[in-house]
C-alpha positions, 0 to 999 in steps of 0.5 A: 960570788965567793966565800972563804973561810978559814978558821979554828975556833975552842969550845972547851974539849971542842975544837972548830977546824973548817977550811973551804971555799965556794964560788956560787951555788948552794953549799950543805954543811951536812953532818950531826948535830954538834958536829960545827956546822953551827959554829960556823954560820955563827963566825962568818955572821960575826956571831961568835968569834974564831981564834984564828985565821980568815974570812972573805965575802966576795973581796971583802975581808970579813975578819983577819986574825993577823990584820986584827979585822973583825966587821961587827955583823950589821956590816957584813951583808949577810942574812942568817935564819936562826932556828930560834928565828929571833923574830921581834916579838911585838911586831906583826908579820908585815912590821918583821918582815919591812926590818929588813927593808931598812935600808930602803928609803923608796916606798912604793920599793918596799911595798912590792918588795913585802908583797912579792915576799909575803906570795912568796913564803904563803903568807898571805893573810898572817900579816897582822899576826904576831909570832906568839899568834903563828905555828912554828913553820909560820915563825920561820919563814917569817923570818927567812922573808924577812932575811931574803928581802933584805938582799943580802949578799950571803944567805946562810939557813940554819934548818930552815925546814926544821920546823914544818911539817912534812907536806909543807917542807916539800912545798917550801923546798921546791919554792927555795930550789927556785929562789936560790936560783934568782938570788944568784949569790953564794948560800950555805945551808946547815942541814943533818937530813942528807935527802934535803942536801941531795935535794937542795945544794949544788954542792955539799961539805961534810963536816963530823967533830970539828974537821972538814971530811970532805967537800964535793958535787953532792951527787959525787960525794953519795956516789962514792964518798970515800971514806967511812965516816962519810959513807956512814954520812950519807946514809949509807947502811951497810959498812964493814971492814974489808982489805983489798985482794986485787987492783979490782976486788976485795975480801970481805973477811965478815961476810966471808965473800970477796966483791968485784969494783969498778972503780980501782982499789987503793993501798989504805983500803979500811972499808967498803960501802954497799947502800941498802937498795944497791943489791937484787936478786936478779944481779948476777955479778958480786952473788952469793947465797944469803939468809933472811934473818928479819924485816921492816915494812914501811909505808912504802918501802921492805927493809930485809936483814940478811946474812951470807952463808959464810958470815960471822956469828959477831957481825951486824945483819946486812941490809937490802932495802927494796920499795914493796911493789918490787918483792916476790912470793918469794925471796931471793935465795940469792943476792947480788950487788954492781961492782959499780955500787960496792964503794971502797972507803979509806980512813 
């Protein structure tokens, strides 16, 4: 399976310009609200029409502005889970899900598929309930079941776990990983959660201000985001201006330190990123005196805020995140960070 997207669309002052390709697996569209993630899905589904460009799914052209092709949504063989669920209010769960099997003439196959998806999505016992009798999470699972049961060529999910409580979200994410593998076709998933993207997606496309910033394998993107904005979108708490001082060294003027890197530093360096959990009191490399100025306590971790000995007064505090069990009776006088954990960033 493959999907090729090269489109642009203008909405007021906002302009979507996105180009990417997939070849199976799960691609996450990660970005802040209003970045263009959902609009990208709507253009692929045929709900919105791009101003120009081309969309091809598994060799079939869904949209081509030059050739005048714009297939209607029902002919695109895509399944799209809306954030609003879009369930039929006058139908119960059973009938809503069966709408996804309208093309299956065999009654036994319809009933078998219905029973399987009801079990998978933990909806047993709710088959006779109408949408207004369900919780938000239950409604979302019904909507997802209706889409998946129809076996679309492309599955698109817009914040699929947003309405679920923490416990159910975790359970369903585990099931969804198995379901994605069974589906065996392209999956696009919009999310603003970096943890969700890392857990469920083989590759991640970072979208900011309507433009694609990066598209990499999930682990590679978090290990080496490359750009300042990509580092911020993947949750890096310590991003600071820096300049190249040697092939494997950077200078951070605001902190008053020089840091060795494991990656060669290219020309055009603008900043470095250090994730909050990368610091350690035991690491001897890139080790400098620090002064702790604050802390935040979470259920299982501490976030300690510190400043380097020669840090500029007008620069923000640096963050160190550590598990509660790893904190000693006294905070260390010096902290270090491994060269591999110093991330060179470029515009």
